[in-house]
C-alpha positions as CSV (number, residue, x, y, z in Angstrom):
1,X,0.1,-0.1,0.2
2,X,0.8,3.6,-1.0
3,X,1.1,5.7,2.3
4,X,2.2,9.0,0.3
5,X,-0.9,9.0,-1.7
6,X,-3.3,11.6,0.7
7,X,-6.6,10.1,1.9
8,X,-9.4,13.0,0.7
9,X,-12.6,11.6,0.9
10,X,-16.1,13.2,-0.8
11,X,-19.5,12.7,-0.3
12,X,-21.3,11.6,-3.8
13,X,-24.3,10.3,-5.3
14,X,-24.4,8.2,-8.1
15,X,-27.0,7.4,-9.9
16,X,-26.3,4.1,-12.0
17,X,-28.5,2.4,-15.0
18,X,-30.6,0.1,-13.6
19,X,-31.8,3.3,-11.8
20,X,-30.4,3.1,-8.4
21,X,-28.7,5.4,-6.5
22,X,-26.1,5.4,-4.0
23,X,-24.7,7.7,-1.7
24,X,-21.0,7.1,0.4
25,X,-17.3,8.8,-0.2
26,X,-15.1,8.5,-3.1
27,X,-11.5,9.2,-2.2
28,X,-9.9,12.0,-4.5
29,X,-6.4,11.3,-3.8
30,X,-4.6,14.1,-5.9
31,X,-7.6,15.2,-7.9
32,X,-9.3,18.4,-7.2
33,X,-12.6,17.9,-8.6
34,X,-14.5,14.6,-8.1
35,X,-14.9,15.3,-12.7
36,X,-11.5,14.5,-12.4
37,X,-12.2,11.0,-11.5
38,X,-13.7,10.3,-14.7
39,X,-11.8,12.4,-16.9
40,X,-8.4,11.9,-15.2
41,X,-7.7,8.8,-14.0
42,X,-7.7,5.4,-16.1
43,X,-9.2,2.8,-13.9
44,X,-12.4,1.4,-14.9
45,X,-13.5,1.1,-11.5
46,X,-15.3,3.9,-8.8
47,X,-14.9,2.0,-5.7
48,X,-17.7,4.2,-2.5
49,X,-17.0,3.8,0.9
50,X,-19.3,3.8,3.5
51,X,-22.5,2.8,1.3
52,X,-26.3,2.3,3.1
53,X,-27.2,-0.1,0.0
54,X,-29.9,-2.7,-0.4
55,X,-30.5,-3.7,3.3
56,X,-26.5,-3.0,4.1
57,X,-24.8,-0.8,5.8
58,X,-21.4,0.8,5.5
59,X,-20.5,-1.3,2.6
60,X,-18.1,-0.6,0.0
61,X,-18.9,-1.2,-3.3
62,X,-16.6,-0.5,-6.7
63,X,-18.7,0.6,-9.6
64,X,-18.1,-0.4,-13.6
65,X,-17.5,3.5,-14.8
66,X,-19.9,2.6,-17.8
67,X,-22.4,1.8,-15.9
68,X,-22.5,5.2,-14.0
69,X,-25.8,7.7,-15.3
70,X,-23.8,10.6,-13.2
71,X,-22.3,11.1,-10.2
72,X,-23.6,14.4,-8.0
73,X,-21.1,15.9,-5.4
74,X,-22.9,16.6,-1.9
């Protein structure tokens, strides 16, 4: 694990193609804007932490960027 990478969480709402709205926290790392995670970072997945979804609490979800309609910072 890289201990030099900063942990900088932002709360977001993710709307997926199947109609789910998922609220959680996303680690911004070195990026300044949420949009930078989608335009500058080349990973296929976004990781959300602290998610309450489908009866579970404090979940971690890996969401494929192709399944996201929009991401709204809270």
